[in-house]
C-alpha positions in Angstrom: 98.2 156.4 96.5 97.8 153.0 94.9 97.7 149.7 96.7 98.3 146.6 94.9 97.8 143.2 96.4 100.0 140.1 95.4 99.5 136.5 96.6 102.6 135.0 97.8 104.5 132.6 95.3 104.2 129.0 95.7 105.4 127.8 99.0 107.9 124.8 99.2 105.5 122.9 101.4 103.0 120.8 99.3 99.3 121.3 99.8 98.7 118.1 98.0 100.2 115.9 100.8 98.2 113.2 102.4 98.2 113.5 106.2 96.4 112.1 109.1 94.3 114.6 111.1 96.5 114.5 114.1 99.3 115.6 111.8 97.7 118.7 110.6 99.0 121.1 113.3 102.6 120.2 112.3 101.7 120.7 108.7 100.4 124.1 109.4 103.6 125.0 111.2 105.7 123.7 108.3 103.5 125.7 105.9 103.9 128.9 108.1 107.7 128.5 108.1 108.0 127.5 104.5 109.8 129.7 101.9 108.7 129.8 98.4 109.6 128.0 95.0 111.7 130.9 93.6 110.3 132.0 90.4 111.2 134.9 88.2 108.3 137.3 88.3 107.7 139.6 85.4 106.1 142.8 86.9 107.1 146.3 87.2 109.1 146.7 90.3 107.3 148.5 93.2 109.1 151.3 95.2 108.2 149.5 98.5 106.4 146.4 99.4 104.8 145.6 102.8 104.7 141.9 103.6 103.5 139.8 106.6 106.2 138.4 108.8 105.9 134.8 107.3 108.9 133.6 105.2 106.9 132.9 102.0 105.4 136.4 102.0 108.9 138.2 102.8 110.6 136.1 99.9 107.9 137.1 97.6 108.2 140.8 98.4 112.0 140.5 97.7 111.1 139.2 94.2 109.2 142.5 93.6 111.5 145.1 95.3 114.7 145.4 97.6 112.8 147.4 100.2 110.2 145.5 102.1 108.6 146.2 105.2 107.4 143.2 107.3 104.4 143.4 109.9 102.4 140.5 111.3 99.3 142.6 110.9 99.4 141.5 107.1 99.2 137.9 107.6 96.7 136.0 105.8 94.0 134.4 107.9 95.3 131.6 110.1 94.4 128.0 109.4 92.3 126.9 112.1 93.2 123.5 113.7 
């Protein structure tokens, strides 16, 4: 068995946005609900991809293969606020 880790594609939410500290929880929520800026990925198609349940992760998985399996276990570390 071979396990390959992919990072999700670029999210729609900007990480260069200037915000006040009290706006950070809303920014984190927008980031977690964000899709991706769709790009064509030139990689060999995988048979199955396991993704977190976040939109950006699932959408990236769909670029790699048609069969994706979502699970919150695969979420990246939560951003503390």
